[in-house]
C-alpha positions, 0 to 999 in steps of 0.5 A: 855619463862619461862611462856611457860615452866611453862604452859607446865609443869602445863599441863603435866598430860593432855599431858600424857593423850593425849599420852595415848589415842593416844598410846592405839588407835595406838595399836588398829589400829595395831591389826585391820590391823593384824586381818582385812587386807582388812579393812586396805587396804580400809582405805589406799584407802580412805586416797589416795582418800582424800589426793592423790592429794597432791603428785602432788603438788610442795613442797612449795604448799604441805607444805602450804597444810599440815600446813593448815590442821594440824593447822586447825585440831589441833586448832579445837581439842584444842578449842572444848576441852572446851566441856569437852574434848570429841572432842580432845579425839575423834581426838587423838583416830581416828588419833592413830587408823588410824596411827596404821593401816597404820604403820602395813600395810606399815611394811608388804609392805615396811619394818621397815626402810621405815616406820621409814623414812616416819614418824620420820623426821617430826613426831618427831616435829609434834606428840608432837605438836598434843599431846600438842594441845590435852592436852590443849583441855583436860585441857580446858575440865577439866576447863569447868567441874570445872566451871559446878561444881562451883569449877571454875568461868567463868573468870577462864575458859576464862583465861584458854582459853586465855592461851591455844590459846596464847601458841598455836600461839607462840609455836605449830603453828610455830613448825607445820610449821617446821614439814610441811617443813620437811615433804614436802622437806626432808621426800620424799628425805629420803624415796626415798631410801627405796621405793621398 
């Protein structure tokens, strides 16, 4: 546990960078939705087309699908961070923008408390895990850059990669499973009281 705390502390600037990219992109998404409401409706329809089938699954199947999707995407973002952090940056920016568009859209349609109920229960676990995954990706990207400038060795980069993967498996993946459980079993119960 001490090692995990030390690792997360030493990664803090990368995680904060991930939060900054996501937050800026979220604000951009909100502005896009305000200025171009037709675009936000198209984004919603696209997401419904991609993930609409999840609603008909039973909670356990839904949980597994959400978990599998979140683990795959966040782990790929982490792993491909080795390419100078480009993929995790794109992942954080895209997800922040899409969430900003959807939040603004549902604020108009369903109101503040619906949006809060739909995001907060699982988001309070899931979003930090996404930020950490992206942050580790940035850390790996920085290590790759330092290797290129000969300030780090290949062994240093391998060690960074190993540390990141171990932390992901021990901490991030189990908490993503918990978030998927909350999203599948608890979030629908909570938002049912806010559906107009």
